[in-house]
C-alpha positions as CSV (number, residue, x, y, z in Angstrom):
1,M,5.6,-11.1,-23.6
2,A,3.3,-8.8,-21.2
3,L,1.4,-11.0,-18.7
4,D,-2.3,-11.6,-19.3
5,M,-3.7,-10.1,-15.5
6,K,-7.2,-9.5,-17.2
7,G,-9.9,-10.9,-14.3
8,K,-7.1,-11.4,-11.4
9,D,-8.1,-10.1,-8.0
10,L,-5.4,-7.6,-5.9
11,I,-5.9,-8.8,-2.8
12,S,-2.3,-9.0,-1.4
13,I,1.5,-8.8,-3.0
14,H,2.3,-12.3,-1.4
15,E,-0.1,-13.8,-4.3
16,L,1.5,-12.0,-7.0
17,S,4.5,-13.2,-9.0
18,R,8.0,-10.9,-9.1
19,E,6.7,-10.8,-13.0
20,E,3.6,-9.6,-12.4
21,I,4.4,-7.2,-10.0
22,E,7.2,-5.8,-12.5
23,Q,4.4,-5.3,-15.1
24,I,2.7,-3.0,-13.0
25,L,5.4,-1.0,-12.4
26,D,6.4,-1.0,-15.6
27,T,2.6,0.2,-16.4
28,S,2.6,2.7,-13.9
29,R,5.5,4.9,-15.4
30,I,4.1,4.7,-18.9
31,L,0.6,6.1,-17.7
32,K,2.1,8.3,-15.6
33,M,4.4,9.5,-18.5
34,K,1.1,9.5,-20.9
35,N,-0.4,12.2,-17.9
36,K,2.2,14.1,-18.1
37,L,2.1,14.6,-21.6
38,G,-1.5,15.5,-21.4
39,E,-2.1,12.3,-24.0
40,I,-5.9,10.7,-23.8
41,Y,-5.9,7.2,-22.6
42,H,-8.9,5.4,-22.5
43,P,-8.6,1.6,-22.0
44,L,-11.4,1.3,-19.8
45,K,-14.0,3.1,-21.9
46,G,-17.2,2.6,-20.6
47,K,-16.5,0.1,-17.6
48,T,-17.4,1.0,-14.0
49,L,-15.5,0.7,-10.5
50,G,-17.4,0.2,-7.6
51,M,-16.0,1.2,-4.5
52,I,-17.0,0.3,-1.3
53,F,-15.5,2.6,1.8
54,Q,-16.1,1.2,5.2
55,K,-12.9,3.5,6.4
56,S,-12.9,7.0,5.3
57,S,-10.0,8.2,3.3
58,T,-8.7,10.8,1.3
59,R,-5.8,9.4,-0.8
60,T,-7.7,6.4,-1.9
61,R,-10.9,7.6,-2.8
62,V,-9.6,10.3,-4.8
63,S,-6.8,8.6,-6.7
64,F,-9.0,6.0,-7.5
65,E,-12.3,7.9,-8.6
66,V,-9.7,10.2,-10.4
67,G,-7.7,7.2,-11.8
68,I,-10.7,5.3,-13.4
69,W,-12.1,8.3,-14.8
70,Q,-8.6,9.0,-16.6
71,L,-8.9,5.5,-17.9
72,G,-12.2,6.3,-19.5
73,G,-14.0,4.8,-17.3
74,Y,-16.7,5.9,-13.9
75,G,-16.1,5.5,-10.3
76,L,-19.1,4.9,-8.6
77,F,-18.8,5.5,-4.7
78,L,-20.6,3.3,-2.0
79,S,-20.1,3.8,1.7
80,V,-21.6,1.0,3.8
81,N,-24.5,3.3,4.3
82,D,-25.6,2.9,0.8
83,L,-25.6,-0.9,0.9
84,Q,-27.6,-3.4,2.4
85,L,-24.7,-5.2,4.0
86,K,-25.6,-2.9,7.4
87,R,-29.2,-4.4,6.7
88,G,-27.8,-7.8,6.8
89,E,-27.8,-8.7,3.4
90,T,-24.5,-11.3,3.0
91,I,-21.0,-10.4,1.1
92,A,-21.7,-13.5,-0.6
93,D,-25.2,-11.9,-2.1
94,T,-23.8,-8.7,-2.5
95,A,-20.9,-9.5,-4.3
96,R,-22.9,-11.6,-6.8
97,N,-25.2,-8.7,-7.3
98,L,-22.3,-6.0,-7.7
99,S,-21.0,-8.4,-10.4
100,R,-23.8,-8.0,-12.6
101,Y,-23.5,-4.4,-12.7
102,L,-19.8,-3.2,-12.6
103,D,-16.5,-4.5,-14.0
104,G,-14.4,-4.1,-10.7
105,I,-14.8,-3.9,-7.1
106,M,-12.3,-1.9,-4.9
107,I,-12.9,-2.1,-1.0
108,R,-11.2,-0.3,1.9
109,T,-12.4,-2.3,5.1
110,Y,-11.5,-3.2,8.4
111,D,-11.7,-7.1,8.3
112,H,-9.6,-8.1,5.9
113,Q,-11.8,-11.6,5.4
114,D,-14.3,-9.6,4.4
115,V,-12.3,-8.5,0.8
116,V,-10.9,-12.4,0.9
117,D,-14.8,-13.4,0.9
118,F,-15.7,-10.3,-1.7
119,A,-13.4,-12.2,-4.1
120,E,-14.7,-15.7,-3.5
121,Y,-18.3,-14.6,-4.4
122,S,-17.5,-12.3,-7.0
123,S,-17.2,-13.0,-10.8
124,I,-15.2,-9.5,-11.4
125,P,-11.8,-8.4,-10.5
126,V,-11.7,-7.0,-6.2
127,I,-9.0,-5.1,-5.4
128,N,-7.9,-4.6,-1.8
129,G,-7.7,-0.8,-0.8
130,L,-7.2,-1.5,2.6
131,T,-7.5,-3.7,5.5
132,D,-6.3,-4.1,9.2
133,L,-4.0,-6.2,7.8
134,L,-2.9,-5.7,4.4
135,H,-2.3,-2.6,2.0
136,P,-0.9,-4.0,-1.5
137,C,-1.9,-0.4,-3.4
138,Q,0.1,1.6,-1.3
139,V,3.2,-0.4,-1.4
140,L,2.8,-1.3,-5.1
141,S,2.8,2.3,-5.4
142,D,5.9,2.8,-2.9
143,L,7.9,0.5,-5.0
144,F,7.4,2.7,-8.5
145,T,8.5,5.5,-6.1
146,I,11.3,4.0,-5.0
147,Q,12.4,2.8,-8.4
148,E,11.7,6.1,-9.8
149,K,14.3,7.9,-7.5
150,K,17.0,5.1,-7.2
151,Q,16.4,3.3,-10.4
152,S,16.7,-0.3,-9.3
153,L,15.0,-2.1,-6.0
154,A,16.9,-5.1,-5.4
155,G,19.6,-4.9,-2.9
156,L,18.1,-2.0,-1.2
157,K,17.8,-1.5,2.3
158,L,14.2,-0.3,3.6
159,A,14.3,0.2,7.4
160,Y,10.4,0.6,8.7
161,I,10.0,2.3,12.4
162,G,7.0,2.0,13.9
163,D,3.8,-0.3,14.6
164,G,3.8,-3.6,12.8
165,N,0.6,-2.7,10.9
166,N,-0.9,-3.5,7.6
167,M,1.9,-1.2,6.1
168,A,4.6,-3.1,7.5
169,H,3.1,-6.3,6.7
170,S,2.8,-5.4,2.4
171,L,6.0,-3.3,2.8
172,M,7.4,-6.8,4.1
173,F,5.9,-8.6,1.1
174,G,6.4,-5.7,-1.2
175,A,10.0,-6.0,-0.7
176,S,10.9,-9.6,-0.6
177,K,9.1,-10.1,-3.8
178,V,11.8,-7.6,-5.7
179,G,14.9,-8.4,-3.6
180,M,14.7,-5.3,-1.5
181,N,16.1,-6.4,2.2
182,I,14.0,-4.9,4.9
183,S,14.0,-4.3,8.7
184,I,10.8,-3.6,10.6
185,C,11.6,-2.0,13.9
186,S,8.9,-2.1,16.7
187,P,8.3,-1.5,20.1
188,S,8.2,-5.0,22.2
189,G,4.2,-6.1,21.6
190,F,3.7,-4.5,18.2
191,E,5.5,-6.7,16.2
192,P,4.4,-8.0,13.1
193,D,2.1,-11.1,12.8
194,S,4.3,-13.9,13.0
195,E,2.4,-15.8,10.1
196,I,2.4,-12.8,7.7
197,T,6.8,-12.6,8.5
198,R,6.7,-16.4,7.9
199,L,5.6,-15.9,4.5
200,A,7.2,-12.8,3.5
201,R,10.8,-14.6,4.7
202,L,10.1,-17.5,2.3
203,D,9.5,-14.8,-0.7
204,A,12.5,-13.4,0.3
205,S,14.7,-16.2,0.3
206,K,13.9,-17.0,-3.1
207,A,14.9,-13.2,-4.2
208,G,17.7,-13.2,-2.3
209,A,16.5,-10.8,0.3
210,N,16.5,-10.3,4.3
211,I,14.0,-9.5,6.8
212,V,14.7,-8.5,10.1
213,I,12.7,-7.8,12.8
214,E,14.0,-5.7,15.9
215,D,13.2,-3.2,18.4
216,N,16.2,-0.3,18.1
217,P,15.7,2.3,15.7
218,S,19.3,3.3,15.5
219,Q,20.2,-0.1,14.4
220,A,17.4,-0.3,12.3
221,T,18.6,2.4,10.2
222,Q,22.0,1.7,9.8
223,M,23.0,2.5,6.0
224,A,19.7,2.5,4.9
225,D,18.6,3.6,1.5
226,I,15.0,4.4,2.8
227,I,13.0,5.1,5.9
228,Y,9.6,4.3,6.3
229,T,6.9,5.0,8.9
230,D,3.4,5.4,9.6
231,V,0.7,6.7,12.3
232,W,1.4,5.1,15.8
233,T,-2.3,4.9,16.4
234,S,-4.1,3.4,13.3
235,M,-8.3,4.2,12.6
236,G,-10.3,2.1,15.2
237,M,-7.4,2.0,17.5
238,E,-8.1,5.6,18.8
239,G,-8.8,3.5,22.5
240,E,-5.4,3.0,22.6
241,E,-3.8,6.4,21.6
242,E,-2.2,6.8,25.4
243,K,-0.9,3.8,25.8
244,R,1.2,4.0,22.2
245,L,2.4,7.5,22.4
246,E,3.9,6.2,25.7
247,S,5.2,2.8,23.9
248,F,6.5,4.7,20.6
249,E,8.1,7.6,22.3
250,K,11.3,6.3,20.9
251,Y,10.5,5.3,17.2
252,Q,10.1,8.9,16.2
253,V,11.7,9.3,12.8
254,N,13.6,12.7,13.0
255,S,16.8,14.4,12.3
256,T,19.1,12.6,14.7
257,L,17.8,9.5,13.2
258,L,18.9,10.0,10.1
259,E,22.2,10.5,10.6
260,K,22.4,6.8,11.3
261,A,21.4,6.2,7.2
262,K,22.9,6.7,4.1
263,E,23.6,10.3,3.1
264,D,21.1,9.9,0.2
265,V,18.4,8.9,2.4
266,L,14.9,8.6,1.1
267,V,12.2,9.0,3.8
268,M,8.9,8.2,2.9
269,H,5.5,7.8,5.0
270,C,1.9,6.5,3.5
271,L,0.0,9.8,5.1
272,P,-2.3,10.8,6.9
273,A,1.1,12.2,9.2
274,H,0.9,13.2,12.9
275,R,3.3,15.8,12.8
276,G,5.2,15.8,15.9
277,E,4.4,12.2,17.2
278,E,6.0,9.5,14.2
279,I,7.7,11.9,12.1
280,T,8.8,15.9,12.9
281,D,8.1,18.8,10.2
282,D,11.7,19.4,9.7
283,V,11.9,15.5,8.0
284,I,8.4,15.5,6.4
285,D,9.1,19.0,4.5
286,G,13.1,18.4,3.9
287,P,15.4,17.3,1.0
288,H,15.4,13.7,2.0
289,S,11.5,13.3,2.1
290,I,9.7,12.0,-1.2
291,V,6.7,11.5,0.5
292,F,4.2,13.8,-1.5
293,D,5.7,12.1,-4.5
294,Q,4.7,8.5,-3.1
295,A,1.1,10.4,-2.9
296,E,0.7,11.5,-6.3
297,N,2.2,7.7,-7.2
298,R,-0.8,5.9,-5.9
299,L,-3.0,7.7,-9.1
300,H,-0.5,6.2,-11.3
301,A,0.0,2.8,-9.8
302,Q,-3.3,2.0,-9.3
303,K,-4.5,3.1,-12.7
304,A,-2.0,0.5,-13.8
305,I,-3.7,-1.8,-11.4
306,M,-6.9,-1.4,-13.4
307,A,-5.8,-1.1,-16.6
308,L,-4.3,-4.3,-16.2
309,I,-7.0,-6.7,-14.3
310,M,-10.6,-4.9,-15.6
């Protein structure tokens, strides 16, 4: 029997059950198939998603706005300049007001606590479109993409090479929930958050998975099924760029690193990519790359999320 997820917030993958994740992945597959067949499916007819952006975006803005429209609803773009938040209105009051007008809210911002507070005071579902701590929608679409390519998830090894950032955090949560093994490989001083790691390891122990935190890219990618990377300098960290370029110099995903992994390794990147830094052109454009498949799947996975909770 399908789980009833109506009204549920999506703040962190850690808060989802394995069954809920599987339902999101199954629904993503169904909605993608309907889309490819040109089938009209409007479960959210007449519903409106408010999309609050403090951080600019390409994929998040387009995929959510197109997605809600394809489901029969309407996406209302709201930059922080459009809201009274910038003039001192509290998150609580903003959430209470928007709950009277909208059927769901997606927020892409810096401070994770802002999304948590929005969900606390909102009476409608709140979706975390990205914070500095977590990026759950990206990883749910990534799991869907891996499942498409590999048929199953449990027992696979994913090697994440780069900054221990919001992507590393959500990948640990996602992999551990579905029984995937994951190695997070970051230079000293750039490891993932210790509390996120602790919680993810608790999830991993229940699913029979393993999480390794290390600093040797060659070791991390040994027999990997998937190699994943992200930019070395995330939005808002531009002042650290010079230091980061130096610290991450040996953490580039290139053809030499791919040789350490399995022959059929998949290469992933959440985009945007800084080509020539964290990944080379020949890899991101090469036969192992599924980068643009995973970008497309943001649309289908987020449609699944909206259809299930709104």
